[in-house]
Backbone as a chain_set.jsonl record, in Angstrom:
{"seq": "MRWIRLALAACLLLSTVTAAPDEKRISIYSPVADYSLNIAERDGKDYVGLLEILEPLGAVSAKSDGEKWKLRFNDTEGQFTNGGNKARIRGHD", "coords": {"N": [[0.899, -1.134, 0.039], [1.912, 1.184, 0.663], [3.851, 1.653, -1.095], [1.976, 2.193, -3.656], [1.132, 4.707, -2.528], [3.522, 6.198, -2.76], [4.074, 5.998, -5.59], [1.933, 7.381, -6.477], [2.338, 9.749, -5.595], [4.964, 10.468, -6.894], [3.88, 10.562, -9.422], [2.041, 12.739, -9.474], [3.897, 14.629, -8.789], [5.592, 14.734, -11.106], [3.838, 15.477, -12.931], [3.287, 18.025, -12.56], [5.675, 19.132, -13.603], [7.027, 21.245, -15.901], [8.107, 21.908, -19.111], [10.87, 24.099, -20.144], [10.082, 27.548, -20.591], [11.121, 28.569, -22.944], [11.755, 26.684, -24.63], [11.251, 25.039, -27.433], [8.748, 22.975, -29.173], [7.601, 20.398, -31.333], [4.518, 18.879, -31.947], [3.467, 15.842, -33.348], [0.799, 14.065, -34.898], [-0.374, 11.195, -36.01], [-2.113, 8.405, -37.556], [-0.493, 6.268, -36.921], [1.323, 6.993, -34.699], [1.521, 9.228, -31.978], [3.414, 12.134, -31.233], [6.041, 13.864, -29.637], [8.681, 16.324, -30.61], [11.755, 17.861, -29.772], [12.698, 21.294, -30.912], [15.272, 22.615, -32.687], [17.606, 25.321, -32.691], [19.357, 27.013, -34.893], [21.747, 29.395, -36.124], [19.397, 31.324, -35.926], [17.318, 30.033, -37.155], [14.664, 27.556, -36.97], [14.882, 24.091, -36.58], [14.309, 20.676, -37.12], [15.109, 17.145, -36.684], [14.892, 15.161, -39.531], [15.039, 12.344, -39.576], [14.526, 12.046, -36.986], [11.768, 12.633, -37.07], [10.523, 10.929, -38.705], [11.123, 8.145, -38.014], [9.354, 7.083, -35.816], [7.143, 6.584, -37.38], [7.606, 4.586, -39.385], [9.673, 2.371, -41.342], [13.097, 3.614, -41.484], [15.978, 4.977, -43.035], [19.206, 6.345, -43.735], [21.696, 7.348, -45.805], [25.053, 8.995, -46.461], [26.908, 10.26, -49.016], [29.445, 12.076, -49.663], [28.497, 15.248, -50.288], [25.961, 14.582, -50.906], [22.775, 13.042, -49.772], [21.164, 10.118, -49.351], [17.876, 9.001, -48.6], [15.683, 6.621, -47.236], [12.395, 5.759, -46.673], [10.16, 3.596, -45.885], [9.026, 2.374, -48.596], [9.834, 4.413, -50.198], [12.256, 6.317, -51.669], [14.424, 9.279, -51.31], [16.527, 11.913, -52.532], [18.897, 14.154, -51.477], [20.772, 17.142, -51.515], [23.341, 18.473, -49.48], [22.952, 21.495, -47.984], [21.242, 22.394, -50.357], [17.991, 23.375, -51.786], [16.255, 21.7, -52.833], [14.81, 18.487, -53.623], [14.89, 15.057, -54.797], [12.551, 12.89, -55.151], [11.494, 9.59, -55.277], [12.768, 9.623, -57.877], [11.991, 12.039, -59.235], [12.071, 15.415, -59.419]], "CA": [[0.022, -0.041, -0.02], [2.837, 2.422, 0.901], [4.4, 1.801, -2.771], [1.083, 2.947, -4.297], [1.239, 6.194, -2.298], [4.86, 6.965, -3.367], [3.788, 6.11, -6.912], [0.86, 8.532, -6.796], [3.014, 11.206, -5.231], [5.778, 10.75, -7.901], [3.158, 10.886, -10.736], [1.504, 14.084, -9.088], [5.079, 15.536, -8.734], [6.019, 14.77, -12.514], [2.651, 15.982, -13.812], [3.407, 19.453, -12.454], [6.957, 19.754, -14.161], [6.767, 21.683, -17.449], [9.402, 22.286, -20.023], [11.26, 25.417, -19.953], [9.213, 28.457, -21.419], [11.943, 29.084, -24.276], [12.077, 25.481, -25.179], [10.19, 24.987, -28.512], [8.434, 21.574, -29.439], [6.525, 20.352, -32.416], [3.871, 17.491, -31.951], [3.072, 15.212, -34.5], [-0.139, 13.494, -34.759], [-0.679, 10.514, -37.093], [-2.704, 7.14, -37.581], [0.484, 5.218, -36.471], [1.823, 7.505, -33.372], [1.551, 10.644, -31.663], [4.907, 12.318, -30.421], [6.528, 15.476, -29.668], [10.168, 16.446, -30.601], [12.419, 19.448, -29.737], [13.042, 22.232, -32.07], [16.923, 23.227, -32.229], [17.722, 26.596, -33.206], [20.693, 27.467, -35.307], [21.613, 30.638, -36.889], [18.244, 32.158, -35.92], [16.484, 29.356, -37.847], [14.389, 26.484, -36.478], [15.279, 22.667, -37.298], [13.859, 19.381, -36.518], [15.859, 16.158, -37.525], [14.177, 14.532, -40.339], [14.873, 10.946, -39.202], [13.483, 11.86, -35.553], [10.4, 12.924, -37.348], [10.098, 9.631, -39.584], [11.298, 6.868, -37.228], [8.031, 6.55, -35.161], [6.023, 6.328, -38.545], [7.748, 3.532, -40.292], [11.054, 2.026, -41.594], [13.642, 4.684, -42.191], [17.312, 4.68, -43.194], [19.864, 7.322, -44.46], [23.249, 7.367, -46.211], [25.589, 9.993, -47.128], [28.036, 10.166, -50.1], [29.824, 13.485, -49.654], [27.488, 16.328, -50.087], [24.469, 14.016, -51.287], [22.157, 12.17, -48.963], [19.8, 9.147, -49.638], [17.085, 8.728, -47.35], [14.619, 5.823, -47.395], [11.293, 5.883, -45.758], [9.289, 2.564, -46.096], [9.415, 1.884, -49.922], [10.14, 5.612, -50.833], [13.533, 6.854, -51.429], [14.697, 10.627, -51.558], [17.922, 12.255, -52.618], [19.059, 15.591, -51.014], [22.184, 17.717, -51.455], [23.812, 19.509, -48.325], [22.78, 23.027, -48.605], [20.277, 22.648, -51.305], [16.779, 23.643, -51.299], [15.567, 20.866, -53.613], [15.06, 16.957, -53.453], [14.299, 14.123, -55.623], [11.414, 11.88, -54.29], [11.143, 8.712, -56.452], [13.441, 9.984, -59.006], [11.505, 13.161, -59.677], [12.438, 16.74, -58.66]], "C": [[0.838, 1.319, -0.137], [3.567, 2.632, -0.524], [3.462, 2.702, -3.573], [0.878, 4.521, -3.958], [2.528, 6.951, -2.856], [4.669, 6.783, -4.898], [2.914, 7.217, -7.266], [1.665, 9.718, -6.777], [4.064, 11.319, -6.425], [5.11, 11.178, -9.166], [2.548, 12.241, -10.537], [2.821, 14.988, -9.402], [5.533, 15.805, -10.487], [4.978, 15.567, -13.518], [2.774, 17.563, -13.591], [4.709, 20.065, -13.016], [6.766, 19.91, -15.514], [8.025, 22.005, -17.877], [9.558, 23.851, -19.848], [10.453, 26.462, -21.108], [9.72, 28.753, -22.803], [12.183, 27.975, -24.958], [10.966, 25.296, -26.362], [10.054, 23.474, -28.919], [7.498, 21.431, -30.546], [5.875, 19.201, -32.17], [3.491, 17.135, -33.248], [2.025, 14.143, -34.018], [-0.476, 12.793, -36.121], [-1.497, 8.965, -36.667], [-1.71, 6.054, -36.703], [1.019, 5.386, -35.047], [1.621, 8.781, -33.4], [2.563, 10.848, -30.754], [5.114, 13.771, -30.543], [8.13, 15.451, -29.743], [10.488, 17.88, -30.292], [12.661, 19.797, -30.9], [14.589, 22.892, -31.677], [16.775, 24.51, -33.06], [19.125, 26.868, -33.744], [20.764, 28.595, -36.455], [20.127, 31.426, -36.975], [17.079, 31.206, -36.7], [15.935, 27.907, -37.097], [14.413, 25.076, -37.232], [14.767, 21.703, -36.454], [14.439, 18.299, -37.538], [14.748, 15.345, -38.254], [13.886, 13.106, -39.91], [14.217, 11.065, -37.839], [12.132, 11.961, -36.269], [9.805, 11.436, -38.042], [10.083, 8.338, -38.754], [10.238, 6.362, -36.582], [7.183, 6.19, -36.19], [6.303, 5.251, -39.33], [9.495, 3.27, -40.36], [11.886, 3.166, -42.154], [15.322, 4.406, -42.171], [18.069, 5.838, -44.044], [21.304, 7.197, -44.811], [23.744, 8.674, -46.633], [26.671, 9.678, -47.92], [28.526, 11.723, -50.434], [28.914, 14.406, -49.39], [25.95, 15.602, -50.427], [24.214, 12.948, -50.099], [21.08, 11.304, -49.661], [19.064, 8.985, -48.514], [15.959, 7.611, -47.871], [13.775, 5.601, -46.449], [10.149, 4.706, -46.425], [9.746, 2.163, -47.437], [9.928, 3.195, -50.543], [11.524, 5.908, -50.717], [13.771, 8.271, -51.959], [16.196, 10.79, -51.709], [18.001, 13.758, -52.29], [20.795, 15.98, -51.229], [22.254, 18.638, -50.299], [23.663, 20.915, -49.027], [21.721, 23.453, -49.506], [18.793, 22.828, -50.907], [15.76, 22.794, -52.017], [15.763, 19.237, -53.209], [14.418, 16.288, -54.545], [13.698, 13.107, -54.996], [11.17, 10.854, -55.522], [11.5, 8.914, -57.755], [12.907, 11.231, -59.682], [11.771, 14.42, -58.898], [11.201, 17.339, -57.875]], "O": [[0.528, 2.289, -0.829], [3.798, 3.76, -0.959], [3.861, 3.74, -4.102], [0.565, 5.387, -4.775], [2.519, 8.097, -3.305], [5.274, 7.654, -5.523], [3.128, 7.921, -8.252], [1.721, 10.548, -7.684], [4.008, 12.406, -6.999], [5.623, 12.012, -9.911], [2.546, 12.947, -11.546], [2.767, 15.944, -10.175], [5.748, 16.918, -10.966], [5.255, 16.116, -14.585], [2.346, 18.31, -14.471], [4.903, 21.279, -12.962], [6.416, 18.998, -16.263], [8.937, 22.341, -17.121], [8.68, 24.648, -19.519], [10.281, 26.146, -22.285], [8.972, 29.118, -23.71], [12.854, 28.122, -25.979], [9.782, 25.446, -26.058], [11.058, 22.767, -29.007], [6.631, 22.288, -30.713], [6.647, 18.243, -32.138], [3.225, 17.941, -34.14], [2.209, 13.449, -33.018], [-0.781, 13.415, -37.139], [-1.421, 8.515, -35.523], [-2.158, 5.182, -35.959], [1.194, 4.443, -34.276], [1.533, 9.472, -34.415], [2.765, 10.156, -29.757], [4.575, 14.604, -31.271], [8.789, 14.678, -29.048], [9.752, 18.85, -30.475], [12.836, 19.037, -31.852], [14.917, 23.484, -30.649], [15.943, 24.67, -33.953], [20.038, 26.935, -32.922], [20.028, 28.669, -37.439], [19.789, 32.047, -37.982], [15.954, 31.69, -36.823], [16.808, 27.159, -36.655], [13.995, 24.977, -38.385], [14.755, 21.82, -35.229], [14.368, 18.37, -38.765], [13.786, 14.907, -37.624], [12.736, 12.669, -39.862], [13.377, 10.219, -37.533], [11.321, 11.13, -35.86], [8.676, 11.011, -37.795], [9.134, 7.556, -38.808], [10.065, 5.149, -36.701], [6.345, 5.351, -35.862], [5.383, 4.827, -40.029], [10.345, 3.807, -39.651], [11.507, 3.704, -43.194], [15.826, 3.668, -41.324], [17.488, 6.242, -45.051], [22.073, 6.904, -43.896], [22.954, 9.469, -47.144], [27.423, 8.788, -47.521], [28.034, 12.413, -51.327], [28.462, 14.448, -48.246], [24.907, 16.194, -50.147], [25.062, 12.217, -49.588], [20.245, 11.774, -50.434], [19.635, 8.827, -47.435], [15.402, 7.828, -48.947], [14.203, 5.249, -45.35], [9.405, 4.999, -47.361], [10.843, 1.608, -47.501], [10.552, 2.993, -51.584], [12.025, 5.749, -49.604], [13.318, 8.498, -53.081], [17.01, 10.034, -51.178], [17.205, 14.537, -52.815], [21.758, 15.222, -51.107], [21.383, 19.486, -50.107], [24.05, 21.331, -50.119], [21.294, 24.608, -49.521], [18.405, 22.463, -49.797], [14.559, 23.039, -51.9], [16.739, 18.833, -52.577], [13.511, 16.819, -55.185], [14.377, 12.402, -54.25], [10.716, 11.244, -56.598], [10.813, 8.531, -58.702], [13.414, 11.486, -60.774], [11.663, 14.368, -57.673], [11.325, 18.379, -57.228]]}, "num_chains": 1, "name": "protein.A"}
């Protein structure tokens, strides 16, 4: 009985703890999973890791070859160039 009280007290304590007000997060809701990720700021721009976004949603892998990256998500492959603003998905720009 005592451990139940301790567990309830711990849950109550943890439920009152909140993230720092300046910490940005993104929430993702899908039929597969619902989750939140931290947003990183670099040079005044917000970033979220693409692998972090996709991993809970399906099979994902990434390979780099110099400045080029290949990302595979389930049965779809995409190609990206570091610093570029375009991608090739399934062989199309």
